[in-house]
C-alpha positions in Angstrom: -45.0 70.6 -4.9 -41.4 70.2 -6.8 -41.0 67.0 -9.0 -37.7 65.4 -8.8 -35.5 64.2 -11.4 -35.5 60.5 -13.1 -34.1 58.6 -10.1 -32.7 55.1 -9.8 -32.7 53.4 -6.2 -30.7 50.1 -6.0 -30.0 48.0 -2.8 -27.8 45.3 -2.7 -28.7 42.5 -0.4 -26.3 41.5 2.0 -27.9 38.8 3.7 -31.0 37.0 2.9 -31.5 36.1 6.3 -31.9 39.6 7.0 -35.1 39.9 5.7 -37.2 37.4 7.8 -35.6 39.2 10.6 -36.8 42.7 9.5 -40.2 41.1 8.8 -40.8 39.7 12.8 -39.6 42.8 13.8 -42.1 45.2 12.0 -44.5 43.3 9.8 -46.9 46.2 9.5 -44.2 47.5 7.2 -45.8 45.2 4.5 -49.3 45.4 3.5 -51.1 42.5 4.3 -52.2 41.8 0.8 -48.6 41.4 -0.4 -47.7 39.3 3.1 -49.9 36.7 1.8 -48.6 36.7 -2.0 -44.9 36.4 -0.5 -46.1 33.4 2.1 -47.3 31.6 -0.9 -43.7 31.6 -2.3 -41.8 28.0 -1.0 -38.5 29.4 -1.5 -36.8 31.7 1.2 -34.7 33.8 -1.2 -37.9 34.5 -3.6 -39.5 35.8 -0.5 -36.6 37.7 0.8 -36.1 39.3 -2.7 -40.1 40.4 -2.6 -39.9 41.6 0.9 -36.8 43.9 0.2 -38.6 45.1 -3.3 -41.4 46.1 -1.0 -39.6 47.6 1.5 -37.4 49.6 -1.2 -40.1 50.6 -3.4 -42.1 52.3 -0.7 -39.3 54.0 0.8 -38.0 55.2 -2.6 -41.3 56.7 -3.6 -41.8 58.2 -0.2 -38.3 59.8 -0.3 -39.0 61.1 -4.0 -42.3 62.5 -3.8 -41.9 63.6 0.0 -44.4 61.7 1.4 -44.6 59.4 4.4 -44.1 55.8 3.9 -47.3 54.9 5.2 -48.8 57.3 2.4 -47.8 54.8 -0.1 -50.0 51.8 -1.1 -49.0 49.7 -4.0 -51.3 47.8 -6.4 -51.0 46.7 -10.0 -53.0 46.9 -13.2 -54.5 44.0 -15.3 -50.9 42.8 -16.7 -49.4 42.7 -13.5 -47.6 46.2 -13.6 -46.9 47.7 -9.8 -49.0 51.3 -9.7 -49.3 53.4 -7.1 -52.8 53.4 -5.9 -54.7 56.7 -6.5 -57.2 56.8 -4.0 -56.5 59.9 -1.9 -53.1 60.2 -3.0 -51.7 63.9 -2.3 -48.2 63.6 -3.9 -47.2 64.7 -7.5 -48.0 62.6 -10.6 -45.2 59.9 -11.0 -44.6 56.5 -12.4 -42.1 54.0 -11.0 -41.3 50.3 -11.9 -39.1 47.7 -10.2 -37.2 44.7 -11.0 -35.0 42.3 -8.9 -32.5 39.5 -9.5 -30.3 37.3 -7.5 -29.1 39.9 -4.6 -30.0 43.2 -6.2 -33.5 45.5 -6.4 -34.1 48.3 -8.5 -36.8 50.9 -8.4 -36.9 53.8 -11.0 -39.1 56.6 -10.7 -40.0 59.5 -12.8 -43.0 61.8 -13.5 -43.4 60.1 -16.7 -43.6 56.4 -17.6 -40.6 54.4 -16.9 -39.3 50.8 -17.0 -36.2 49.1 -15.4 -34.4 45.6 -15.7 -31.8 44.0 -13.8 -30.0 40.7 -14.9 -27.7 38.8 -12.9 -25.3 37.6 -15.5 -24.5 34.1 -15.4 -23.3 31.7 -18.4 -26.1 31.0 -20.6 -26.0 27.4 -22.5 -25.9 27.5 -26.5 -29.3 26.0 -26.4 -30.7 29.0 -24.8 -28.6 31.3 -26.9 -30.1 29.8 -30.0 -33.5 31.4 -28.6 -32.4 34.7 -29.4 -34.9 34.9 -32.1 -37.7 35.2 -30.0 -36.9 38.8 -28.9 -34.2 39.9 -31.4 -35.5 41.5 -34.7 -33.8 40.2 -38.1 -31.3 43.1 -38.0 -30.3 42.2 -34.3 -30.0 38.4 -35.0 -27.9 38.9 -38.2 -25.3 40.8 -35.3 -25.7 38.3 -32.8 -25.1 35.1 -35.2 -22.2 36.9 -36.4 -20.4 36.7 -33.0 -18.0 33.6 -32.5 -16.5 34.5 -29.5 -18.9 33.2 -26.3 -18.4 36.1 -24.4 -19.2 38.6 -26.8 -22.6 36.6 -27.8 -23.4 36.4 -24.1 -23.0 40.0 -23.6 -25.0 40.9 -26.9 -27.7 38.5 -25.6 -28.1 39.9 -22.2 -27.7 43.7 -23.5 -30.5 43.4 -25.8 -32.5 41.6 -23.4 -32.6 44.1 -20.5 -33.1 47.0 -22.7 -36.1 45.8 -24.8 -37.6 44.1 -20.9 -37.5 47.9 -19.7 -39.1 49.1 -22.8 -41.8 46.6 -22.6 -42.3 47.6 -18.9 -42.1 51.3 -19.6 -44.6 50.7 -22.3 -47.1 49.2 -19.7 -46.9 45.7 -21.6 -44.3 43.9 -19.9 -43.7 40.6 -21.5 -47.0 40.6 -23.5 -45.8 42.7 -26.0 -43.5 41.7 -28.8 -39.7 42.4 -28.3 -39.0 42.0 -31.8 -40.9 44.8 -32.8 -39.0 47.4 -30.5 -36.2 49.3 -32.1 -34.0 49.9 -29.4 -32.8 53.1 -31.0 -29.2 54.7 -31.7 -26.5 53.6 -29.0 -24.0 56.3 -27.9 -21.4 54.7 -25.5 -20.1 56.3 -22.2 -17.5 58.9 -23.4 -18.6 59.4 -26.9 -19.7 63.0 -28.6 -23.5 61.5 -28.7 -23.3 60.6 -25.2 -22.4 63.7 -24.1 -25.8 65.4 -23.5 -27.0 62.3 -21.5 -24.7 62.8 -18.4 -25.0 59.6 -17.4 -24.0 58.9 -13.8 -22.3 56.4 -11.8 -22.2 55.6 -8.4 -20.4 53.0 -6.4 -20.6 49.7 -7.7 -22.7 51.2 -10.4 -20.9 52.0 -13.6 -22.7 54.0 -16.8 -22.3 52.1 -20.0 -24.0 54.3 -22.2 -27.7 55.4 -23.5 -30.0 54.5 -26.3 -32.1 57.1 -27.6 -35.1 56.6 -29.6 -36.5 60.2 -29.6 -39.5 59.3 -32.2 -40.9 56.7 -29.6 -39.7 58.6 -27.3 -37.7 56.8 -25.2 -34.3 57.0 -24.1 -32.6 53.7 -21.6 -29.8 54.0 -19.7 -27.3 50.6 -19.5 -25.3 50.2 -16.2 -23.1 47.8 -14.9 -23.5 46.8 -11.6 -21.1 45.1 -9.3 -19.1 43.4 -12.4 -22.2 40.6 -12.4 -25.3 42.3 -13.1 -26.3 44.3 -16.2 -29.3 46.9 -15.6 -31.3 48.9 -18.1 -33.5 51.9 -17.2 -35.9 53.4 -19.6 -37.3 57.1 -19.8 -39.7 59.0 -21.6 -37.7 62.1 -20.7 -34.2 62.9 -22.3 -32.4 63.5 -18.9 -30.2 62.3 -16.8 -31.0 59.7 -14.0 -30.2 60.4 -10.4 -28.4 57.3 -8.5 -29.3 56.1 -5.2 -27.2 53.4 -4.1 -28.1 52.2 -0.8 -26.7 49.1 1.3 -28.8 47.0 3.6 -28.2 49.5 6.6 -28.9 52.5 4.4 -32.3 51.4 3.6 -33.0 50.0 7.0 -32.4 53.3 8.4 -34.7 54.9 5.5 -37.8 52.8 6.8 -40.1 53.9 9.6 -39.8 52.8 13.2 -39.2 49.9 14.6 -36.9 49.0 12.1 -35.9 52.6 10.8 -36.3 56.2 12.4 -38.5 57.4 9.8 -42.0 58.9 10.3 
């Protein structure tokens, strides 16, 4: 079976109320163990994000691998990283990671380890910004501390955080790893000579900003701006462009099995 290219699937949640409506119509599309986890969440918005993450993750894995939605069973390792259950899996070797923030859910898939982080950009208090040394190394902290404009400080803060979290997730360590030890690599902004080989792609509402290259790791991290209010970092082990699949709720629903969608 042919292994697909690195692929990023992202959906914008038009309405949190859709989650409960879809769930009542087709509860069988959510694994029982996952249902139990989501029901323990007290906030309706958190449950909605969890439901959309499950639907998008299983639907995108099925699409990428050429398998059925019913073939996809997701579990977690000891550190909480989502994994595809191996028992009886007939598809190609793959790795995936997911992230959600506010109304956006993203899933990154490839045949090698991947990590993705998406963050809703909102003002950060100066007290929170002062905690930058918890994840920035000395060189990064020096750059950050040299910035005076609030917008520049916030942009640098979010930029370093998303890239490092995606890299830690790619390494399988999550936030248990030390982000200060990570070297993000050389930055090649979109349009620069160094970014030409990355061939980053954009889609509606998702704009490729550039790529961090750390071939000695190996790791390559693409950075995107999404709908002007989100920052997304997608980390790969392969130096390849990422194929973008940008969905709205209607498109996601159409890709789900009956009785919600029309897929097998």
